[in-house]
All heavy atoms as a GROMACS GRO file, in nm:
protein
  589
    1MET      N    1  -1.731  -3.165   0.450
    1MET     CA    2  -1.659  -3.235   0.347
    1MET      C    3  -1.563  -3.140   0.276
    1MET      O    4  -1.447  -3.174   0.257
    1MET     CB    5  -1.757  -3.298   0.250
    1MET     CG    6  -1.689  -3.385   0.148
    1MET     SD    7  -1.802  -3.472   0.040
    1MET     CE    8  -1.866  -3.339  -0.056
    2SER      N    9  -1.610  -3.025   0.235
    2SER     CA   10  -1.522  -2.932   0.164
    2SER      C   11  -1.409  -2.884   0.254
    2SER      O   12  -1.297  -2.860   0.205
    2SER     CB   13  -1.601  -2.814   0.108
    2SER     OG   14  -1.666  -2.744   0.213
    3SER      N   15  -1.436  -2.875   0.383
    3SER     CA   16  -1.329  -2.832   0.474
    3SER      C   17  -1.223  -2.941   0.487
    3SER      O   18  -1.104  -2.910   0.504
    3SER     CB   19  -1.386  -2.794   0.610
    3SER     OG   20  -1.455  -2.903   0.667
    4ASN      N   21  -1.262  -3.068   0.478
    4ASN     CA   22  -1.163  -3.176   0.478
    4ASN      C   23  -1.072  -3.166   0.357
    4ASN      O   24  -0.949  -3.182   0.369
    4ASN     CB   25  -1.231  -3.314   0.476
    4ASN     CG   26  -1.315  -3.342   0.597
    4ASN    OD1   27  -1.431  -3.377   0.582
    4ASN    ND2   28  -1.261  -3.328   0.715
    5ILE      N   29  -1.129  -3.138   0.242
    5ILE     CA   30  -1.051  -3.125   0.119
    5ILE      C   31  -0.956  -3.006   0.130
    5ILE      O   32  -0.838  -3.017   0.097
    5ILE     CB   33  -1.144  -3.113  -0.004
    5ILE    CG1   34  -1.225  -3.242  -0.020
    5ILE    CG2   35  -1.062  -3.084  -0.130
    5ILE    CD1   36  -1.339  -3.232  -0.119
    6ALA      N   37  -1.008  -2.894   0.178
    6ALA     CA   38  -0.924  -2.774   0.192
    6ALA      C   39  -0.810  -2.798   0.291
    6ALA      O   40  -0.695  -2.760   0.265
    6ALA     CB   41  -1.009  -2.656   0.238
    7GLU      N   42  -0.841  -2.862   0.402
    7GLU     CA   43  -0.737  -2.889   0.502
    7GLU      C   44  -0.631  -2.983   0.445
    7GLU      O   45  -0.511  -2.962   0.463
    7GLU     CB   46  -0.797  -2.950   0.628
    7GLU     CG   47  -0.695  -2.971   0.738
    7GLU     CD   48  -0.757  -3.020   0.868
    7GLU    OE1   49  -0.880  -3.034   0.877
    7GLU    OE2   50  -0.678  -3.043   0.961
    8GLY      N   51  -0.675  -3.085   0.374
    8GLY     CA   52  -0.580  -3.178   0.313
    8GLY      C   53  -0.492  -3.112   0.210
    8GLY      O   54  -0.372  -3.140   0.200
    9LYS      N   55  -0.549  -3.022   0.133
    9LYS     CA   56  -0.471  -2.951   0.030
    9LYS      C   57  -0.363  -2.865   0.095
    9LYS      O   58  -0.256  -2.845   0.039
    9LYS     CB   59  -0.564  -2.865  -0.056
    9LYS     CG   60  -0.496  -2.795  -0.170
    9LYS     CD   61  -0.438  -2.895  -0.269
    9LYS     CE   62  -0.375  -2.821  -0.386
    9LYS     NZ   63  -0.284  -2.906  -0.462
   10GLY      N   64  -0.389  -2.817   0.215
   10GLY     CA   65  -0.293  -2.734   0.286
   10GLY      C   66  -0.182  -2.812   0.355
   10GLY      O   67  -0.091  -2.752   0.412
   11ARG      N   68  -0.188  -2.942   0.349
   11ARG     CA   69  -0.084  -3.025   0.411
   11ARG      C   70   0.040  -3.028   0.324
   11ARG      O   71   0.042  -2.981   0.211
   11ARG     CB   72  -0.136  -3.166   0.437
   11ARG     CG   73  -0.250  -3.172   0.536
   11ARG     CD   74  -0.201  -3.131   0.672
   11ARG     NE   75  -0.311  -3.120   0.767
   11ARG     CZ   76  -0.297  -3.139   0.895
   11ARG    NH1   77  -0.181  -3.168   0.947
   11ARG    NH2   78  -0.401  -3.125   0.974
   12ASN      N   79   0.144  -3.089   0.378
   12ASN     CA   80   0.275  -3.084   0.313
   12ASN      C   81   0.302  -3.193   0.212
   12ASN      O   82   0.405  -3.190   0.145
   12ASN     CB   83   0.386  -3.086   0.419
   12ASN     CG   84   0.388  -2.960   0.501
   12ASN    OD1   85   0.361  -2.852   0.450
   12ASN    ND2   86   0.419  -2.971   0.628
   13SER      N   87   0.214  -3.291   0.201
   13SER     CA   88   0.244  -3.401   0.109
   13SER      C   89   0.118  -3.450   0.039
   13SER      O   90   0.006  -3.429   0.087
   13SER     CB   91   0.309  -3.517   0.185
   13SER     OG   92   0.212  -3.584   0.265
   14LYS      N   93   0.140  -3.516  -0.071
   14LYS     CA   94   0.029  -3.574  -0.145
   14LYS      C   95  -0.036  -3.687  -0.066
   14LYS      O   96  -0.157  -3.706  -0.072
   14LYS     CB   97   0.077  -3.626  -0.280
   14LYS     CG   98   0.114  -3.514  -0.377
   14LYS     CD   99   0.162  -3.569  -0.509
   14LYS     CE  100   0.201  -3.456  -0.603
   14LYS     NZ  101   0.248  -3.507  -0.732
   15LYS      N  102   0.045  -3.762   0.010
   15LYS     CA  103  -0.010  -3.871   0.090
   15LYS      C  104  -0.108  -3.818   0.195
   15LYS      O  105  -0.213  -3.877   0.219
   15LYS     CB  106   0.101  -3.952   0.156
   15LYS     CG  107   0.176  -4.039   0.059
   15LYS     CD  108   0.281  -4.123   0.129
   15LYS     CE  109   0.354  -4.210   0.028
   15LYS     NZ  110   0.456  -4.294   0.093
   16GLU      N  111  -0.072  -3.707   0.258
   16GLU     CA  112  -0.164  -3.647   0.356
   16GLU      C  113  -0.290  -3.595   0.288
   16GLU      O  114  -0.400  -3.609   0.342
   16GLU     CB  115  -0.095  -3.533   0.430
   16GLU     CG  116   0.003  -3.579   0.536
   16GLU     CD  117   0.061  -3.462   0.613
   16GLU    OE1  118   0.144  -3.389   0.556
   16GLU    OE2  119   0.018  -3.443   0.729
   17PHE      N  120  -0.274  -3.536   0.170
   17PHE     CA  121  -0.390  -3.488   0.095
   17PHE      C  122  -0.484  -3.603   0.065
   17PHE      O  123  -0.606  -3.594   0.086
   17PHE     CB  124  -0.344  -3.418  -0.033
   17PHE     CG  125  -0.455  -3.352  -0.112
   17PHE    CD1  126  -0.569  -3.303  -0.053
   17PHE    CD2  127  -0.442  -3.338  -0.249
   17PHE    CE1  128  -0.670  -3.242  -0.126
   17PHE    CE2  129  -0.541  -3.277  -0.324
   17PHE     CZ  130  -0.656  -3.229  -0.263
   18ILE      N  131  -0.428  -3.716   0.021
   18ILE     CA  132  -0.510  -3.833  -0.007
   18ILE      C  133  -0.584  -3.879   0.119
   18ILE      O  134  -0.702  -3.915   0.113
   18ILE     CB  135  -0.424  -3.947  -0.067
   18ILE    CG1  136  -0.382  -3.909  -0.209
   18ILE    CG2  137  -0.499  -4.079  -0.066
   18ILE    CD1  138  -0.279  -4.003  -0.270
   19GLN      N  139  -0.516  -3.877   0.232
   19GLN     CA  140  -0.578  -3.916   0.358
   19GLN      C  141  -0.701  -3.829   0.386
   19GLN      O  142  -0.807  -3.879   0.424
   19GLN     CB  143  -0.479  -3.905   0.473
   19GLN     CG  144  -0.538  -3.940   0.608
   19GLN     CD  145  -0.438  -3.922   0.722
   19GLN    OE1  146  -0.322  -3.889   0.701
   19GLN    NE2  147  -0.485  -3.941   0.844
   20TYR      N  148  -0.689  -3.698   0.364
   20TYR     CA  149  -0.801  -3.609   0.388
   20TYR      C  150  -0.911  -3.626   0.284
   20TYR      O  151  -1.030  -3.607   0.314
   20TYR     CB  152  -0.754  -3.464   0.396
   20TYR     CG  153  -0.699  -3.430   0.533
   20TYR    CD1  154  -0.568  -3.458   0.566
   20TYR    CD2  155  -0.781  -3.375   0.631
   20TYR    CE1  156  -0.517  -3.431   0.692
   20TYR    CE2  157  -0.733  -3.347   0.757
   20TYR     CZ  158  -0.601  -3.375   0.787
   20TYR     OH  159  -0.553  -3.348   0.913
   21LEU      N  160  -0.876  -3.666   0.164
   21LEU     CA  161  -0.979  -3.696   0.064
   21LEU      C  162  -1.059  -3.819   0.106
   21LEU      O  163  -1.181  -3.824   0.087
   21LEU     CB  164  -0.916  -3.717  -0.074
   21LEU     CG  165  -0.858  -3.592  -0.139
   21LEU    CD1  166  -0.781  -3.630  -0.266
   21LEU    CD2  167  -0.965  -3.489  -0.170
   22HIS      N  168  -0.991  -3.917   0.166
   22HIS     CA  169  -1.063  -4.033   0.220
   22HIS      C  170  -1.156  -3.991   0.333
   22HIS      O  171  -1.269  -4.041   0.343
   22HIS     CB  172  -0.964  -4.138   0.270
   22HIS     CG  173  -0.902  -4.220   0.162
   22HIS    ND1  174  -0.971  -4.315   0.090
   22HIS    CD2  175  -0.776  -4.222   0.112
   22HIS    CE1  176  -0.891  -4.372   0.002
   22HIS    NE2  177  -0.771  -4.315   0.013
   23ILE      N  178  -1.111  -3.901   0.417
   23ILE     CA  179  -1.196  -3.850   0.525
   23ILE      C  180  -1.318  -3.778   0.466
   23ILE      O  181  -1.431  -3.795   0.514
   23ILE     CB  182  -1.116  -3.758   0.618
   23ILE    CG1  183  -1.010  -3.839   0.695
   23ILE    CG2  184  -1.209  -3.684   0.716
   23ILE    CD1  185  -0.907  -3.755   0.768
   24ALA      N  186  -1.296  -3.700   0.362
   24ALA     CA  187  -1.406  -3.630   0.296
   24ALA      C  188  -1.507  -3.729   0.240
   24ALA      O  189  -1.629  -3.708   0.251
   24ALA     CB  190  -1.353  -3.539   0.185
   25ARG      N  191  -1.457  -3.838   0.180
   25ARG     CA  192  -1.547  -3.939   0.126
   25ARG      C  193  -1.627  -4.004   0.239
   25ARG      O  194  -1.747  -4.030   0.225
   25ARG     CB  195  -1.469  -4.042   0.046
   25ARG     CG  196  -1.559  -4.130  -0.040
   25ARG     CD  197  -1.484  -4.215  -0.136
   25ARG     NE  198  -1.390  -4.300  -0.064
   25ARG     CZ  199  -1.301  -4.379  -0.123
   25ARG    NH1  200  -1.293  -4.384  -0.252
   25ARG    NH2  201  -1.220  -4.453  -0.051
   26GLY      N  202  -1.563  -4.028   0.352
   26GLY     CA  203  -1.634  -4.082   0.468
   26GLY      C  204  -1.742  -3.987   0.517
   26GLY      O  205  -1.853  -4.029   0.552
   27SER      N  206  -1.712  -3.858   0.517
   27SER     CA  207  -1.810  -3.756   0.556
   27SER      C  208  -1.929  -3.755   0.460
   27SER      O  209  -2.043  -3.734   0.502
   27SER     CB  210  -1.745  -3.618   0.562
   27SER     OG  211  -1.648  -3.612   0.663
   28LEU      N  212  -1.901  -3.778   0.334
   28LEU     CA  213  -2.008  -3.786   0.234
   28LEU      C  214  -2.103  -3.901   0.268
   28LEU      O  215  -2.225  -3.884   0.270
   28LEU     CB  216  -1.949  -3.803   0.095
   28LEU     CG  217  -2.048  -3.833  -0.018
   28LEU    CD1  218  -2.143  -3.716  -0.040
   28LEU    CD2  219  -1.973  -3.867  -0.145
   29PHE      N  220  -2.048  -4.018   0.297
   29PHE     CA  221  -2.131  -4.134   0.332
   29PHE      C  222  -2.209  -4.108   0.460
   29PHE      O  223  -2.326  -4.148   0.473
   29PHE     CB  224  -2.046  -4.260   0.345
   29PHE     CG  225  -1.991  -4.309   0.214
   29PHE    CD1  226  -1.858  -4.344   0.203
   29PHE    CD2  227  -2.070  -4.321   0.102
   29PHE    CE1  228  -1.805  -4.390   0.084
   29PHE    CE2  229  -2.019  -4.367  -0.019
   29PHE     CZ  230  -1.887  -4.402  -0.027
   30GLU      N  231  -2.147  -4.040   0.554
   30GLU     CA  232  -2.214  -4.003   0.678
   30GLU      C  233  -2.333  -3.912   0.649
   30GLU      O  234  -2.442  -3.929   0.705
   30GLU     CB  235  -2.114  -3.934   0.770
   30GLU     CG  236  -2.165  -3.901   0.906
   30GLU     CD  237  -2.058  -3.838   0.994
   30GLU    OE1  238  -1.978  -3.755   0.944
   30GLU    OE2  239  -2.056  -3.870   1.113
   31THR      N  240  -2.314  -3.817   0.560
   31THR     CA  241  -2.421  -3.724   0.523
   31THR      C  242  -2.537  -3.798   0.458
   31THR      O  243  -2.654  -3.771   0.490
   31THR     CB  244  -2.367  -3.615   0.428
   31THR    OG1  245  -2.263  -3.544   0.496
   31THR    CG2  246  -2.476  -3.520   0.384
   32ILE      N  247  -2.507  -3.893   0.370
   32ILE     CA  248  -2.614  -3.971   0.305
   32ILE      C  249  -2.691  -4.050   0.411
   32ILE      O  250  -2.814  -4.062   0.403
   32ILE     CB  251  -2.556  -4.064   0.196
   32ILE    CG1  252  -2.489  -3.983   0.084
   32ILE    CG2  253  -2.664  -4.156   0.140
   32ILE    CD1  254  -2.581  -3.888   0.010
   33THR      N  255  -2.621  -4.101   0.511
   33THR     CA  256  -2.688  -4.172   0.620
   33THR      C  257  -2.784  -4.080   0.695
   33THR      O  258  -2.898  -4.118   0.725
   33THR     CB  259  -2.585  -4.233   0.717
   33THR    OG1  260  -2.503  -4.324   0.645
   33THR    CG2  261  -2.653  -4.304   0.834
   34PHE      N  262  -2.738  -3.958   0.725
   34PHE     CA  263  -2.827  -3.862   0.792
   34PHE      C  264  -2.948  -3.830   0.705
   34PHE      O  265  -3.060  -3.819   0.757
   34PHE     CB  266  -2.752  -3.733   0.825
   34PHE     CG  267  -2.662  -3.742   0.944
   34PHE    CD1  268  -2.530  -3.704   0.934
   34PHE    CD2  269  -2.708  -3.789   1.066
   34PHE    CE1  270  -2.445  -3.713   1.043
   34PHE    CE2  271  -2.625  -3.797   1.177
   34PHE     CZ  272  -2.493  -3.759   1.165
   35LEU      N  273  -2.927  -3.814   0.576
   35LEU     CA  274  -3.039  -3.785   0.486
   35LEU      C  275  -3.140  -3.899   0.485
   35LEU      O  276  -3.261  -3.876   0.478
   35LEU     CB  277  -2.987  -3.756   0.345
   35LEU     CG  278  -2.909  -3.626   0.331
   35LEU    CD1  279  -2.841  -3.620   0.195
   35LEU    CD2  280  -2.999  -3.505   0.352
   36THR      N  281  -3.091  -4.023   0.493
   36THR     CA  282  -3.180  -4.138   0.499
   36THR      C  283  -3.262  -4.134   0.628
   36THR      O  284  -3.384  -4.163   0.626
   36THR     CB  285  -3.098  -4.269   0.489
   36THR    OG1  286  -3.024  -4.268   0.368
   36THR    CG2  287  -3.188  -4.391   0.493
   37ILE      N  288  -3.199  -4.097   0.737
   37ILE     CA  289  -3.272  -4.082   0.864
   37ILE      C  290  -3.377  -3.971   0.851
   37ILE      O  291  -3.491  -3.987   0.896
   37ILE     CB  292  -3.174  -4.053   0.979
   37ILE    CG1  293  -3.088  -4.177   1.006
   37ILE    CG2  294  -3.249  -4.010   1.106
   37ILE    CD1  295  -2.968  -4.152   1.097
   38PHE      N  296  -3.340  -3.860   0.788
   38PHE     CA  297  -3.434  -3.751   0.767
   38PHE      C  298  -3.556  -3.798   0.688
   38PHE      O  299  -3.669  -3.760   0.718
   38PHE     CB  300  -3.369  -3.633   0.695
   38PHE     CG  301  -3.262  -3.562   0.775
   38PHE    CD1  302  -3.181  -3.469   0.713
   38PHE    CD2  303  -3.239  -3.589   0.909
   38PHE    CE1  304  -3.082  -3.402   0.783
   38PHE    CE2  305  -3.140  -3.523   0.981
   38PHE     CZ  306  -3.061  -3.429   0.918
   39TYR      N  307  -3.532  -3.880   0.586
   39TYR     CA  308  -3.641  -3.934   0.506
   39TYR      C  309  -3.733  -4.022   0.592
   39TYR      O  310  -3.856  -4.010   0.586
   39TYR     CB  311  -3.586  -4.013   0.387
   39TYR     CG  312  -3.691  -4.095   0.319
   39TYR    CD1  313  -3.790  -4.034   0.242
   39TYR    CD2  314  -3.693  -4.234   0.332
   39TYR    CE1  315  -3.889  -4.110   0.179
   39TYR    CE2  316  -3.790  -4.310   0.271
   39TYR     CZ  317  -3.887  -4.248   0.195
   39TYR     OH  318  -3.984  -4.323   0.135
   40LYS      N  319  -3.671  -4.108   0.672
   40LYS     CA  320  -3.752  -4.198   0.756
   40LYS      C  321  -3.834  -4.121   0.858
   40LYS      O  322  -3.942  -4.166   0.899
   40LYS     CB  323  -3.660  -4.300   0.826
   40LYS     CG  324  -3.606  -4.403   0.730
   40LYS     CD  325  -3.517  -4.504   0.799
   40LYS     CE  326  -3.466  -4.606   0.698
   40LYS     NZ  327  -3.384  -4.710   0.760
   41LYS      N  328  -3.786  -4.005   0.899
   41LYS     CA  329  -3.861  -3.920   0.992
   41LYS      C  330  -3.958  -3.827   0.919
   41LYS      O  331  -4.023  -3.744   0.980
   41LYS     CB  332  -3.765  -3.839   1.079
   41LYS     CG  333  -3.688  -3.926   1.177
   41LYS     CD  334  -3.611  -3.840   1.274
   41LYS     CE  335  -3.556  -3.922   1.386
   41LYS     NZ  336  -3.652  -3.948   1.492
   42LYS      N  337  -3.960  -3.840   0.786
   42LYS     CA  338  -4.047  -3.761   0.699
   42LYS      C  339  -4.013  -3.612   0.700
   42LYS      O  340  -4.099  -3.527   0.684
   42LYS     CB  341  -4.195  -3.785   0.733
   42LYS     CG  342  -4.232  -3.930   0.716
   42LYS     CD  343  -4.376  -3.956   0.739
   42LYS     CE  344  -4.394  -4.106   0.720
   42LYS     NZ  345  -4.524  -4.153   0.717
   43TRP      N  346  -3.884  -3.583   0.722
   43TRP     CA  347  -3.838  -3.444   0.717
   43TRP      C  348  -3.803  -3.404   0.575
   43TRP      O  349  -3.797  -3.285   0.544
   43TRP     CB  350  -3.717  -3.425   0.808
   43TRP     CG  351  -3.748  -3.442   0.954
   43TRP    CD1  352  -3.872  -3.445   1.013
   43TRP    CD2  353  -3.654  -3.459   1.059
   43TRP    NE1  354  -3.860  -3.462   1.149
   43TRP    CE2  355  -3.727  -3.471   1.180
   43TRP    CE3  356  -3.516  -3.465   1.064
   43TRP    CZ2  357  -3.665  -3.489   1.303
   43TRP    CZ3  358  -3.454  -3.483   1.187
   43TRP    CH2  359  -3.529  -3.494   1.305
   44ILE      N  360  -3.773  -3.503   0.488
   44ILE     CA  361  -3.750  -3.477   0.345
   44ILE      C  362  -3.828  -3.581   0.266
   44ILE      O  363  -3.860  -3.689   0.318
   44ILE     CB  364  -3.600  -3.478   0.306
   44ILE    CG1  365  -3.538  -3.615   0.329
   44ILE    CG2  366  -3.523  -3.369   0.378
   44ILE    CD1  367  -3.396  -3.630   0.275
   45SER      N  368  -3.856  -3.551   0.143
   45SER     CA  369  -3.933  -3.643   0.059
   45SER      C  370  -3.841  -3.749  -0.002
   45SER      O  371  -3.718  -3.734  -0.008
   45SER     CB  372  -4.002  -3.565  -0.053
   45SER     OG  373  -3.906  -3.517  -0.146
   46GLY      N  374  -3.904  -3.855  -0.050
   46GLY     CA  375  -3.830  -3.960  -0.120
   46GLY      C  376  -3.762  -3.906  -0.244
   46GLY      O  377  -3.650  -3.947  -0.278
   47SER      N  378  -3.828  -3.814  -0.310
   47SER     CA  379  -3.770  -3.752  -0.430
   47SER      C  380  -3.644  -3.673  -0.395
   47SER      O  381  -3.542  -3.681  -0.465
   47SER     CB  382  -3.873  -3.660  -0.495
   47SER     OG  383  -3.818  -3.592  -0.604
   48ASN      N  384  -3.650  -3.596  -0.286
   48ASN     CA  385  -3.531  -3.521  -0.242
   48ASN      C  386  -3.418  -3.616  -0.205
   48ASN      O  387  -3.303  -3.592  -0.240
   48ASN     CB  388  -3.564  -3.431  -0.123
   48ASN     CG  389  -3.640  -3.307  -0.162
   48ASN    OD1  390  -3.640  -3.266  -0.276
   48ASN    ND2  391  -3.706  -3.247  -0.064
   49LEU      N  392  -3.452  -3.721  -0.131
   49LEU     CA  393  -3.349  -3.818  -0.093
   49LEU      C  394  -3.284  -3.879  -0.215
   49LEU      O  395  -3.161  -3.889  -0.223
   49LEU     CB  396  -3.409  -3.927  -0.004
   49LEU     CG  397  -3.314  -4.040   0.036
   49LEU    CD1  398  -3.196  -3.986   0.116
   49LEU    CD2  399  -3.388  -4.148   0.114
   50ASN      N  400  -3.365  -3.917  -0.312
   50ASN     CA  401  -3.311  -3.978  -0.434
   50ASN      C  402  -3.219  -3.881  -0.508
   50ASN      O  403  -3.109  -3.919  -0.551
   50ASN     CB  404  -3.425  -4.023  -0.526
   50ASN     CG  405  -3.374  -4.102  -0.643
   50ASN    OD1  406  -3.300  -4.198  -0.627
   50ASN    ND2  407  -3.413  -4.061  -0.763
   51ASP      N  408  -3.262  -3.757  -0.523
   51ASP     CA  409  -3.178  -3.656  -0.590
   51ASP      C  410  -3.046  -3.636  -0.518
   51ASP      O  411  -2.940  -3.627  -0.581
   51ASP     CB  412  -3.252  -3.522  -0.600
   51ASP     CG  413  -3.369  -3.525  -0.696
   51ASP    OD1  414  -3.381  -3.620  -0.777
   51ASP    OD2  415  -3.452  -3.431  -0.688
   52LEU      N  416  -3.052  -3.631  -0.385
   52LEU     CA  417  -2.931  -3.610  -0.306
   52LEU      C  418  -2.839  -3.732  -0.310
   52LEU      O  419  -2.717  -3.719  -0.312
   52LEU     CB  420  -2.968  -3.572  -0.163
   52LEU     CG  421  -3.034  -3.435  -0.150
   52LEU    CD1  422  -3.097  -3.418  -0.012
   52LEU    CD2  423  -2.935  -3.323  -0.178
   53ARG      N  424  -2.897  -3.851  -0.314
   53ARG     CA  425  -2.816  -3.973  -0.327
   53ARG      C  426  -2.744  -3.975  -0.462
   53ARG      O  427  -2.626  -4.013  -0.469
   53ARG     CB  428  -2.902  -4.097  -0.313
   53ARG     CG  429  -2.932  -4.134  -0.172
   53ARG     CD  430  -3.007  -4.265  -0.166
   53ARG     NE  431  -3.024  -4.310  -0.030
   53ARG     CZ  432  -3.108  -4.402   0.007
   53ARG    NH1  433  -3.186  -4.459  -0.082
   53ARG    NH2  434  -3.118  -4.437   0.133
   54ILE      N  435  -2.814  -3.936  -0.567
   54ILE     CA  436  -2.751  -3.931  -0.700
   54ILE      C  437  -2.636  -3.831  -0.699
   54ILE      O  438  -2.527  -3.861  -0.749
   54ILE     CB  439  -2.856  -3.897  -0.808
   54ILE    CG1  440  -2.953  -4.014  -0.826
   54ILE    CG2  441  -2.789  -3.861  -0.940
   54ILE    CD1  442  -3.076  -3.982  -0.909
   55ALA      N  443  -2.659  -3.714  -0.641
   55ALA     CA  444  -2.552  -3.614  -0.631
   55ALA      C  445  -2.437  -3.668  -0.546
   55ALA      O  446  -2.319  -3.649  -0.580
   55ALA     CB  447  -2.606  -3.484  -0.571
   56GLY      N  448  -2.469  -3.737  -0.437
   56GLY     CA  449  -2.366  -3.795  -0.352
   56GLY      C  450  -2.284  -3.900  -0.426
   56GLY      O  451  -2.162  -3.906  -0.410
   57ASP      N  452  -2.351  -3.983  -0.506
   57ASP     CA  453  -2.279  -4.083  -0.585
   57ASP      C  454  -2.181  -4.016  -0.682
   57ASP      O  455  -2.068  -4.061  -0.698
   57ASP     CB  456  -2.376  -4.170  -0.665
   57ASP     CG  457  -2.451  -4.270  -0.579
   57ASP    OD1  458  -2.408  -4.294  -0.463
   57ASP    OD2  459  -2.552  -4.323  -0.627
   58THR      N  460  -2.226  -3.908  -0.744
   58THR     CA  461  -2.139  -3.835  -0.837
   58THR      C  462  -2.018  -3.777  -0.764
   58THR      O  463  -1.904  -3.792  -0.811
   58THR     CB  464  -2.218  -3.721  -0.906
   58THR    OG1  465  -2.327  -3.779  -0.978
   58THR    CG2  466  -2.131  -3.642  -1.001
   59ILE      N  467  -2.042  -3.716  -0.651
   59ILE     CA  468  -1.932  -3.658  -0.573
   59ILE      C  469  -1.837  -3.768  -0.526
   59ILE      O  470  -1.715  -3.751  -0.530
   59ILE     CB  471  -1.987  -3.576  -0.455
   59ILE    CG1  472  -2.061  -3.452  -0.508
   59ILE    CG2  473  -1.875  -3.535  -0.360
   59ILE    CD1  474  -2.144  -3.381  -0.404
   60GLY      N  475  -1.892  -3.880  -0.482
   60GLY     CA  476  -1.809  -3.992  -0.438
   60GLY      C  477  -1.718  -4.042  -0.549
   60GLY      O  478  -1.600  -4.070  -0.527
   61LYS      N  479  -1.773  -4.052  -0.669
   61LYS     CA  480  -1.693  -4.095  -0.784
   61LYS      C  481  -1.585  -3.993  -0.817
   61LYS      O  482  -1.472  -4.030  -0.850
   61LYS     CB  483  -1.783  -4.118  -0.906
   61LYS     CG  484  -1.869  -4.242  -0.893
   61LYS     CD  485  -1.965  -4.255  -1.010
   61LYS     CE  486  -2.060  -4.372  -0.988
   61LYS     NZ  487  -2.162  -4.382  -1.092
   62GLN      N  488  -1.618  -3.866  -0.806
   62GLN     CA  489  -1.518  -3.761  -0.830
   62GLN      C  490  -1.405  -3.768  -0.728
   62GLN      O  491  -1.288  -3.754  -0.763
   62GLN     CB  492  -1.584  -3.624  -0.828
   62GLN     CG  493  -1.676  -3.600  -0.946
   62GLN     CD  494  -1.759  -3.473  -0.932
   62GLN    OE1  495  -1.784  -3.424  -0.822
   62GLN    NE2  496  -1.805  -3.420  -1.045
   63LEU      N  497  -1.440  -3.789  -0.602
   63LEU     CA  498  -1.338  -3.801  -0.499
   63LEU      C  499  -1.248  -3.923  -0.524
   63LEU      O  500  -1.126  -3.915  -0.512
   63LEU     CB  501  -1.402  -3.811  -0.360
   63LEU     CG  502  -1.454  -3.681  -0.301
   63LEU    CD1  503  -1.537  -3.709  -0.176
   63LEU    CD2  504  -1.340  -3.586  -0.269
   64SER      N  505  -1.310  -4.035  -0.559
   64SER     CA  506  -1.231  -4.156  -0.589
   64SER      C  507  -1.138  -4.134  -0.706
   64SER      O  508  -1.022  -4.176  -0.704
   64SER     CB  509  -1.324  -4.274  -0.617
   64SER     OG  510  -1.395  -4.310  -0.500
   65SER      N  511  -1.187  -4.067  -0.809
   65SER     CA  512  -1.104  -4.037  -0.926
   65SER      C  513  -0.988  -3.946  -0.890
   65SER      O  514  -0.874  -3.967  -0.935
   65SER     CB  515  -1.187  -3.972  -1.037
   65SER     OG  516  -1.281  -4.063  -1.088
   66LEU      N  517  -1.015  -3.846  -0.806
   66LEU     CA  518  -0.908  -3.756  -0.762
   66LEU      C  519  -0.804  -3.831  -0.680
   66LEU      O  520  -0.684  -3.815  -0.699
   66LEU     CB  521  -0.967  -3.640  -0.683
   66LEU     CG  522  -0.869  -3.535  -0.633
   66LEU    CD1  523  -0.788  -3.474  -0.747
   66LEU    CD2  524  -0.944  -3.425  -0.556
   67ILE      N  525  -0.849  -3.917  -0.590
   67ILE     CA  526  -0.758  -3.997  -0.509
   67ILE      C  527  -0.669  -4.082  -0.600
   67ILE      O  528  -0.546  -4.085  -0.584
   67ILE     CB  529  -0.836  -4.086  -0.409
   67ILE    CG1  530  -0.899  -3.998  -0.300
   67ILE    CG2  531  -0.746  -4.194  -0.349
   67ILE    CD1  532  -1.006  -4.070  -0.217
   68ASN      N  533  -0.730  -4.151  -0.695
   68ASN     CA  534  -0.654  -4.237  -0.786
   68ASN      C  535  -0.557  -4.157  -0.871
   68ASN      O  536  -0.444  -4.201  -0.896
   68ASN     CB  537  -0.748  -4.319  -0.874
   68ASN     CG  538  -0.823  -4.423  -0.795
   68ASN    OD1  539  -0.776  -4.472  -0.692
   68ASN    ND2  540  -0.942  -4.457  -0.841
   69SER      N  541  -0.599  -4.043  -0.915
   69SER     CA  542  -0.513  -3.956  -0.997
   69SER      C  543  -0.391  -3.909  -0.920
   69SER      O  544  -0.278  -3.914  -0.970
   69SER     CB  545  -0.595  -3.838  -1.048
   69SER     OG  546  -0.514  -3.750  -1.122
   70ILE      N  547  -0.411  -3.865  -0.798
   70ILE     CA  548  -0.300  -3.817  -0.717
   70ILE      C  549  -0.208  -3.934  -0.680
   70ILE      O  550  -0.086  -3.920  -0.682
   70ILE     CB  551  -0.351  -3.746  -0.590
   70ILE    CG1  552  -0.425  -3.618  -0.629
   70ILE    CG2  553  -0.235  -3.713  -0.495
   70ILE    CD1  554  -0.501  -3.554  -0.514
   71ARG      N  555  -0.267  -4.047  -0.650
   71ARG     CA  556  -0.189  -4.166  -0.612
   71ARG      C  557  -0.090  -4.205  -0.724
   71ARG      O  558   0.021  -4.250  -0.695
   71ARG     CB  559  -0.285  -4.282  -0.581
   71ARG     CG  560  -0.221  -4.390  -0.500
   71ARG     CD  561  -0.321  -4.497  -0.463
   71ARG     NE  562  -0.386  -4.460  -0.337
   71ARG     CZ  563  -0.510  -4.488  -0.306
   71ARG    NH1  564  -0.589  -4.550  -0.390
   71ARG    NH2  565  -0.560  -4.452  -0.189
   72LYS      N  566  -0.130  -4.186  -0.847
   72LYS     CA  567  -0.043  -4.219  -0.962
   72LYS      C  568   0.080  -4.130  -0.970
   72LYS      O  569   0.180  -4.165  -1.032
   72LYS     CB  570  -0.121  -4.210  -1.093
   72LYS     CG  571  -0.224  -4.317  -1.109
   72LYS     CD  572  -0.302  -4.299  -1.239
   72LYS     CE  573  -0.413  -4.400  -1.249
   72LYS     NZ  574  -0.495  -4.380  -1.370
   73THR      N  575   0.075  -4.013  -0.905
   73THR     CA  576   0.188  -3.918  -0.914
   73THR      C  577   0.286  -3.932  -0.798
   73THR      O  578   0.385  -3.860  -0.792
   73THR     CB  579   0.137  -3.772  -0.918
   73THR    OG1  580   0.076  -3.739  -0.794
   73THR    CG2  581   0.039  -3.753  -1.033
   74ILE      N  582   0.255  -4.023  -0.706
   74ILE     CA  583   0.343  -4.039  -0.588
   74ILE      C  584   0.457  -4.134  -0.623
   74ILE      O  585   0.443  -4.234  -0.683
   74ILE     CB  586   0.264  -4.092  -0.466
   74ILE    CG1  587   0.158  -3.991  -0.426
   74ILE    CG2  588   0.355  -4.122  -0.350
   74ILE    CD1  589   0.068  -4.035  -0.313
   0.00000   0.00000   0.00000
């Protein structure tokens, strides 16, 4: 996810940066899905999954806010 953000920042336009922020958000959702699978396989606890989901929700909101903020400057 962080590499998507870094790559997007290195692009030549704000529109491309926004595209990579969307990719990063998709990667975040993908990660939460993997964590859910890990929980079902009992590789992580329900408490860990819950904490990570909360952190993921926060990061998702931050990404959405950044996308909206940049979109306003285009």
